A tleap script that builds the chain and sets N, CA, C and O, in Angstrom:
source leaprc.protein.ff14SB
mol = sequence {
  NMET ALA GLY LYS ILE LYS LYS LEU ILE ASP
  THR ILE VAL GLU LYS ARG SER GLY GLY ASN
  SER THR ILE ALA THR LEU THR LYS SER LYS
  MET VAL MET LYS GLY ILE ASN PRO GLU LYS
  PHE ASP GLY ASN SER PRO ASP ASP PRO ALA
  VAL ILE GLU LYS LEU VAL ALA LEU ALA LYS
  GLU LEU ASN VAL ASN CILE
}
set mol.1.N position { 108.524 -33.234 -61.181 }
set mol.1.CA position { 108.037 -35.043 -62.097 }
set mol.1.C position { 108.554 -36.242 -61.196 }
set mol.1.O position { 109.303 -36.939 -61.881 }
set mol.2.N position { 108.435 -36.688 -60.021 }
set mol.2.CA position { 108.850 -38.132 -59.946 }
set mol.2.C position { 108.815 -39.183 -60.682 }
set mol.2.O position { 107.953 -39.439 -61.521 }
set mol.3.N position { 109.962 -39.979 -60.333 }
set mol.3.CA position { 109.607 -41.269 -61.668 }
set mol.3.C position { 110.779 -40.638 -63.187 }
set mol.3.O position { 111.328 -41.540 -63.820 }
set mol.4.N position { 111.005 -39.449 -63.548 }
set mol.4.CA position { 112.140 -39.810 -64.927 }
set mol.4.C position { 113.258 -40.632 -64.249 }
set mol.4.O position { 113.861 -41.344 -65.052 }
set mol.5.N position { 113.605 -40.697 -63.208 }
set mol.5.CA position { 115.775 -41.334 -63.403 }
set mol.5.C position { 114.848 -42.502 -63.710 }
set mol.5.O position { 115.186 -42.743 -64.869 }
set mol.6.N position { 113.769 -43.495 -63.372 }
set mol.6.CA position { 113.842 -44.889 -63.760 }
set mol.6.C position { 113.221 -45.115 -64.862 }
set mol.6.O position { 113.104 -46.306 -65.152 }
set mol.7.N position { 112.499 -43.863 -66.039 }
set mol.7.CA position { 111.932 -43.704 -66.953 }
set mol.7.C position { 112.822 -43.659 -67.995 }
set mol.7.O position { 112.677 -44.285 -69.045 }
set mol.8.N position { 114.357 -42.443 -67.555 }
set mol.8.CA position { 115.163 -42.876 -68.452 }
set mol.8.C position { 116.331 -44.307 -68.652 }
set mol.8.O position { 116.874 -44.777 -69.652 }
set mol.9.N position { 116.382 -44.712 -67.060 }
set mol.9.CA position { 117.034 -46.226 -66.905 }
set mol.9.C position { 116.228 -46.993 -68.047 }
set mol.9.O position { 116.794 -47.529 -69.000 }
set mol.10.N position { 114.972 -46.990 -67.871 }
set mol.10.CA position { 114.040 -48.452 -68.763 }
set mol.10.C position { 114.578 -48.124 -70.103 }
set mol.10.O position { 115.363 -48.935 -70.593 }
set mol.11.N position { 114.218 -46.863 -70.890 }
set mol.11.CA position { 114.762 -46.425 -72.220 }
set mol.11.C position { 116.009 -46.448 -72.935 }
set mol.11.O position { 116.213 -46.694 -74.123 }
set mol.12.N position { 116.981 -46.086 -71.812 }
set mol.12.CA position { 117.849 -46.579 -72.064 }
set mol.12.C position { 118.195 -48.283 -72.389 }
set mol.12.O position { 118.620 -48.821 -73.411 }
set mol.13.N position { 117.826 -48.825 -71.097 }
set mol.13.CA position { 118.153 -50.049 -71.117 }
set mol.13.C position { 117.384 -50.829 -72.302 }
set mol.13.O position { 118.160 -51.509 -72.973 }
set mol.14.N position { 116.022 -50.888 -72.716 }
set mol.14.CA position { 115.187 -51.177 -73.889 }
set mol.14.C position { 116.044 -51.011 -75.087 }
set mol.14.O position { 116.711 -51.955 -75.512 }
set mol.15.N position { 116.049 -49.573 -75.775 }
set mol.15.CA position { 116.488 -49.421 -76.686 }
set mol.15.C position { 118.348 -50.096 -76.965 }
set mol.15.O position { 118.888 -50.667 -77.912 }
set mol.16.N position { 118.651 -49.813 -76.104 }
set mol.16.CA position { 120.356 -50.576 -75.790 }
set mol.16.C position { 120.206 -51.933 -76.235 }
set mol.16.O position { 120.791 -52.361 -77.230 }
set mol.17.N position { 119.354 -52.691 -75.445 }
set mol.17.CA position { 119.464 -54.443 -74.952 }
set mol.17.C position { 118.476 -54.860 -76.602 }
set mol.17.O position { 118.965 -55.733 -77.319 }
set mol.18.N position { 117.097 -54.148 -77.067 }
set mol.18.CA position { 116.262 -54.297 -77.963 }
set mol.18.C position { 115.828 -55.975 -77.941 }
set mol.18.O position { 115.631 -56.766 -78.864 }
set mol.19.N position { 115.771 -56.148 -76.286 }
set mol.19.CA position { 115.009 -57.729 -75.769 }
set mol.19.C position { 116.315 -58.650 -75.388 }
set mol.19.O position { 116.102 -59.636 -74.682 }
set mol.20.N position { 117.459 -58.418 -75.755 }
set mol.20.CA position { 118.420 -59.089 -76.085 }
set mol.20.C position { 119.021 -59.128 -73.690 }
set mol.20.O position { 119.963 -58.507 -73.199 }
set mol.21.N position { 118.152 -59.936 -73.027 }
set mol.21.CA position { 118.555 -60.001 -71.636 }
set mol.21.C position { 120.029 -59.479 -71.199 }
set mol.21.O position { 120.193 -58.471 -70.512 }
set mol.22.N position { 121.031 -60.261 -71.668 }
set mol.22.CA position { 122.672 -60.330 -71.730 }
set mol.22.C position { 122.670 -58.777 -71.980 }
set mol.22.O position { 123.253 -57.879 -71.374 }
set mol.23.N position { 121.862 -58.751 -73.019 }
set mol.23.CA position { 122.630 -56.846 -72.991 }
set mol.23.C position { 122.207 -55.690 -72.296 }
set mol.23.O position { 122.762 -54.615 -72.070 }
set mol.24.N position { 120.590 -56.366 -71.876 }
set mol.24.CA position { 120.197 -55.667 -70.605 }
set mol.24.C position { 120.337 -55.488 -69.636 }
set mol.24.O position { 119.818 -54.561 -69.015 }
set mol.25.N position { 121.385 -56.650 -69.011 }
set mol.25.CA position { 122.335 -56.713 -67.615 }
set mol.25.C position { 123.367 -55.983 -67.755 }
set mol.25.O position { 123.856 -55.391 -66.793 }
set mol.26.N position { 123.902 -55.905 -69.075 }
set mol.26.CA position { 125.753 -55.658 -69.137 }
set mol.26.C position { 125.312 -54.354 -69.228 }
set mol.26.O position { 126.218 -53.605 -68.863 }
set mol.27.N position { 123.963 -53.534 -69.673 }
set mol.27.CA position { 123.565 -51.883 -69.905 }
set mol.27.C position { 123.754 -51.610 -68.559 }
set mol.27.O position { 124.555 -50.760 -68.171 }
set mol.28.N position { 123.002 -52.343 -67.761 }
set mol.28.CA position { 122.534 -52.524 -66.519 }
set mol.28.C position { 124.087 -52.032 -65.268 }
set mol.28.O position { 124.402 -51.146 -64.474 }
set mol.29.N position { 124.595 -53.270 -65.821 }
set mol.29.CA position { 126.352 -52.542 -65.066 }
set mol.29.C position { 127.314 -51.575 -65.411 }
set mol.29.O position { 128.271 -51.008 -64.883 }
set mol.30.N position { 126.641 -51.592 -66.628 }
set mol.30.CA position { 127.647 -50.222 -66.626 }
set mol.30.C position { 127.219 -48.490 -66.127 }
set mol.30.O position { 127.868 -47.481 -65.852 }
set mol.31.N position { 126.011 -48.794 -66.192 }
set mol.31.CA position { 125.528 -47.898 -64.933 }
set mol.31.C position { 125.645 -47.990 -63.807 }
set mol.31.O position { 125.484 -46.955 -63.160 }
set mol.32.N position { 125.944 -49.147 -63.139 }
set mol.32.CA position { 126.262 -48.975 -61.412 }
set mol.32.C position { 127.585 -48.886 -61.576 }
set mol.32.O position { 128.035 -48.500 -60.497 }
set mol.33.N position { 128.823 -49.099 -62.678 }
set mol.33.CA position { 129.926 -48.579 -62.686 }
set mol.33.C position { 130.238 -46.876 -62.813 }
set mol.33.O position { 131.221 -46.225 -62.461 }
set mol.34.N position { 128.804 -46.416 -63.553 }
set mol.34.CA position { 129.220 -44.978 -63.935 }
set mol.34.C position { 128.426 -43.858 -62.603 }
set mol.34.O position { 128.111 -42.669 -62.658 }
set mol.35.N position { 128.279 -45.165 -61.172 }
set mol.35.CA position { 127.577 -44.828 -60.392 }
set mol.35.C position { 126.143 -44.175 -60.168 }
set mol.35.O position { 125.653 -43.179 -59.636 }
set mol.36.N position { 125.781 -45.213 -60.821 }
set mol.36.CA position { 124.637 -45.069 -60.980 }
set mol.36.C position { 123.888 -46.837 -60.446 }
set mol.36.O position { 124.190 -47.919 -60.950 }
set mol.37.N position { 122.832 -46.576 -59.252 }
set mol.37.CA position { 122.268 -48.535 -59.284 }
set mol.37.C position { 121.155 -47.928 -59.834 }
set mol.37.O position { 120.668 -46.839 -59.534 }
set mol.38.N position { 120.566 -49.241 -61.199 }
set mol.38.CA position { 118.907 -48.804 -61.545 }
set mol.38.C position { 118.435 -49.515 -60.200 }
set mol.38.O position { 117.316 -49.155 -59.832 }
set mol.39.N position { 118.916 -50.223 -59.595 }
set mol.39.CA position { 117.715 -50.926 -58.630 }
set mol.39.C position { 117.219 -50.202 -57.554 }
set mol.39.O position { 116.320 -50.518 -56.775 }
set mol.40.N position { 117.933 -49.145 -57.592 }
set mol.40.CA position { 117.878 -48.022 -56.710 }
set mol.40.C position { 116.488 -46.807 -57.157 }
set mol.40.O position { 115.933 -46.040 -56.371 }
set mol.41.N position { 116.244 -46.947 -58.439 }
set mol.41.CA position { 115.446 -46.098 -58.210 }
set mol.41.C position { 114.062 -46.858 -58.796 }
set mol.41.O position { 114.004 -47.928 -59.401 }
set mol.42.N position { 112.882 -45.878 -58.385 }
set mol.42.CA position { 111.425 -46.562 -59.487 }
set mol.42.C position { 110.784 -45.632 -59.416 }
set mol.42.O position { 111.392 -44.640 -59.013 }
set mol.43.N position { 109.361 -45.455 -59.731 }
set mol.43.CA position { 108.176 -44.489 -60.246 }
set mol.43.C position { 107.875 -43.465 -59.045 }
set mol.43.O position { 106.896 -42.720 -59.062 }
set mol.44.N position { 109.014 -43.508 -57.780 }
set mol.44.CA position { 108.500 -42.632 -56.877 }
set mol.44.C position { 109.515 -42.063 -56.772 }
set mol.44.O position { 109.164 -41.053 -56.161 }
set mol.45.N position { 111.019 -41.946 -57.005 }
set mol.45.CA position { 112.140 -42.117 -56.647 }
set mol.45.C position { 112.553 -40.215 -57.032 }
set mol.45.O position { 112.622 -39.998 -58.242 }
set mol.46.N position { 112.750 -39.224 -56.303 }
set mol.46.CA position { 112.771 -37.949 -56.462 }
set mol.46.C position { 113.684 -37.910 -57.754 }
set mol.46.O position { 114.294 -38.906 -58.143 }
set mol.47.N position { 113.741 -36.367 -58.550 }
set mol.47.CA position { 114.098 -36.414 -60.007 }
set mol.47.C position { 115.477 -35.536 -59.047 }
set mol.47.O position { 115.362 -34.495 -58.401 }
set mol.48.N position { 116.562 -36.271 -59.221 }
set mol.48.CA position { 117.914 -35.324 -59.197 }
set mol.48.C position { 118.615 -35.452 -60.086 }
set mol.48.O position { 119.166 -36.438 -60.575 }
set mol.49.N position { 118.606 -33.899 -60.440 }
set mol.49.CA position { 119.383 -33.551 -62.139 }
set mol.49.C position { 120.814 -33.941 -61.718 }
set mol.49.O position { 121.259 -34.457 -62.743 }
set mol.50.N position { 121.764 -33.983 -60.800 }
set mol.50.CA position { 122.963 -35.057 -61.167 }
set mol.50.C position { 122.654 -36.168 -62.184 }
set mol.50.O position { 123.095 -36.448 -63.298 }
set mol.51.N position { 121.708 -36.702 -61.353 }
set mol.51.CA position { 121.467 -38.415 -61.613 }
set mol.51.C position { 121.429 -38.475 -63.126 }
set mol.51.O position { 122.261 -39.057 -63.822 }
set mol.52.N position { 120.013 -37.583 -63.702 }
set mol.52.CA position { 119.914 -37.305 -65.010 }
set mol.52.C position { 120.652 -36.734 -65.805 }
set mol.52.O position { 120.344 -36.973 -66.973 }
set mol.53.N position { 121.807 -35.839 -65.631 }
set mol.53.CA position { 122.602 -35.750 -66.286 }
set mol.53.C position { 123.921 -36.749 -66.630 }
set mol.53.O position { 124.538 -36.629 -67.689 }
set mol.54.N position { 124.240 -37.649 -65.705 }
set mol.54.CA position { 125.150 -38.577 -65.966 }
set mol.54.C position { 124.147 -39.618 -66.996 }
set mol.54.O position { 124.675 -39.940 -68.061 }
set mol.55.N position { 122.804 -40.124 -66.733 }
set mol.55.CA position { 122.124 -40.977 -67.230 }
set mol.55.C position { 122.060 -40.575 -69.252 }
set mol.55.O position { 122.547 -41.215 -70.184 }
set mol.56.N position { 121.067 -38.994 -69.248 }
set mol.56.CA position { 122.050 -37.973 -70.479 }
set mol.56.C position { 123.435 -38.565 -71.762 }
set mol.56.O position { 123.514 -38.804 -72.967 }
set mol.57.N position { 124.608 -38.575 -70.147 }
set mol.57.CA position { 125.735 -39.064 -70.806 }
set mol.57.C position { 126.113 -40.066 -71.444 }
set mol.57.O position { 126.776 -40.217 -72.470 }
set mol.58.N position { 125.464 -40.965 -70.497 }
set mol.58.CA position { 125.824 -42.227 -70.860 }
set mol.58.C position { 125.033 -43.177 -71.870 }
set mol.58.O position { 125.345 -44.285 -72.306 }
set mol.59.N position { 123.750 -42.273 -72.133 }
set mol.59.CA position { 123.154 -42.548 -73.415 }
set mol.59.C position { 123.995 -42.217 -74.403 }
set mol.59.O position { 124.347 -43.172 -75.096 }
set mol.60.N position { 124.553 -40.871 -74.769 }
set mol.60.CA position { 125.549 -40.280 -75.863 }
set mol.60.C position { 126.253 -41.340 -76.428 }
set mol.60.O position { 126.261 -41.770 -77.581 }
set mol.61.N position { 127.330 -41.975 -74.584 }
set mol.61.CA position { 128.222 -42.670 -74.644 }
set mol.61.C position { 127.792 -43.825 -75.669 }
set mol.61.O position { 128.474 -44.078 -76.663 }
set mol.62.N position { 126.143 -44.776 -75.229 }
set mol.62.CA position { 125.956 -45.488 -76.184 }
set mol.62.C position { 125.388 -45.357 -76.986 }
set mol.62.O position { 124.574 -46.245 -77.241 }
set mol.63.N position { 125.471 -44.196 -77.849 }
set mol.63.CA position { 124.465 -43.673 -78.575 }
set mol.63.C position { 123.390 -44.317 -78.893 }
set mol.63.O position { 123.220 -45.190 -79.744 }
set mol.64.N position { 122.524 -43.736 -78.007 }
set mol.64.CA position { 120.870 -44.296 -77.554 }
set mol.64.C position { 120.937 -42.976 -77.520 }
set mol.64.O position { 121.784 -42.213 -77.054 }
set mol.65.N position { 119.407 -42.711 -78.367 }
set mol.65.CA position { 118.386 -41.675 -78.358 }
set mol.65.C position { 117.664 -41.812 -77.425 }
set mol.65.O position { 117.107 -42.879 -77.166 }
set mol.66.N position { 117.539 -40.714 -76.727 }
set mol.66.CA position { 115.757 -40.953 -75.336 }
set mol.66.C position { 115.234 -39.227 -75.768 }
set mol.66.O position { 114.219 -38.745 -75.264 }
savepdb mol mol.pdb
quit
């Protein structure tokens, strides 16, 4: 199922930021520091298990339920 990574990124950013654009930007920056560029993924991006694993670990680190 293509696009799972994009959905995870959007969910993490949305839940973490709560609509605050500054927090959203900081969350995306944290993803980049963890090796995941959120701008690189879209709804047609193939699902890479390694990236999904990193996103799940990041969500746990940020206390975001996905």
